[in-house]
N, C-alpha and C positions, 0 to 999 in steps of 0.2 A: 504486580505482576507488569510482565513487561509486553508491550504489544508492538513492539517494531515490524516484526515480520509480517505480521496480519496487515499493518496501517501502511506497510510499503508496498504488499500486494493490492490493498483494496486501490491505495491512490494509481497504482500503474493501471489498473483494468477500469477504473472509473474513469482516467484521461486517455483511455484505449492507446494505451504505450506498448510498446514492444519491451522485453527486457534488455535488449541491445540498446534501445534508446535510452532507457533508465542506467545504464552502463555507461552510455558514453557522456551522459550529463553529469554522473559521479564519478568520472576517470577512474573505472574500475572496469574488470572483466565482467562477462557475461555470468561466467560460474560463479562471481562474488555475489551479483545481485541474486542467482538462484539460491546460495548460501543464505544470503538475508533472508528472502522469502521462506527458507526451510527452518530458520530459529537461530543462526550463528548471530551473534551481536557484533555489528561494523564496530570499527575504531570512532573515537570521540569526532577527529574531523570528519569523517563519512556521514556521523548522526547529523551533524551540523549541516552537510550537503543536502541530504535529507529531508530535513526539516526545513530549509531554505527553498529546495525543490518543490516541496508540498505546501509552502507558505504556512505552516504551523509552528508552533514553539517546541523546544525539545521535550519540555514538559509534557505538551499535549503526545506528541509522537510516542513517549515511551509508557505515558499512564493511561491515555484514553484509547480505547479501542472504536474506532470510528466505524461509523455504519452509516447506512443511506439516511438515518434521522438526524445525524449531528454532524457530518463532515463539512457541509457548507456553513452551519453555524458557527463551528468552531473558526471558520476562516471569514467569518462575516460578510458571507453572500447569499443570496439565492440563486435557485434555477428550477425554473417548473417542470422540466423533464428531469430532475434530478431522481424521482421515485422509480419511474419507469426504466430508466438507464441502469441504477445500479441495482435496482430487483433482478433484471434481465441477467446483469452479472453475477448476482450472488446465487442465482440458479445454477448458470454455468461452474462455476467454483465448486458448487455443491456436490453437481454430477461428478467433477473430478477428482474431488474429495472422495468420495464414496467409491469411486473406480479404482483408486490407488488402494484402499483400506480392503478392497475384496482381493485385491493381488496379493 
């Protein structure tokens, strides 16, 4: 299963980045970032840039669904505020997803 869309959005929200900032980093348009977060698979060159930006391997980017429990572990780091920050983001994302599903 491909987890690129989820992982890109998770990373962006976790790091409090706007889609515009991610687009600038990847040298793509904001529309492309939205497309990637919606499930379009980026070209390999962009996948490499995403994995470099996230500081994770391509294998992890594609195969591992990142969450509050494994993100920093994958990066080999620790963050005492991780749980509270990511839980708040997950609540916000879930509310947004639920609103979209109702529409």
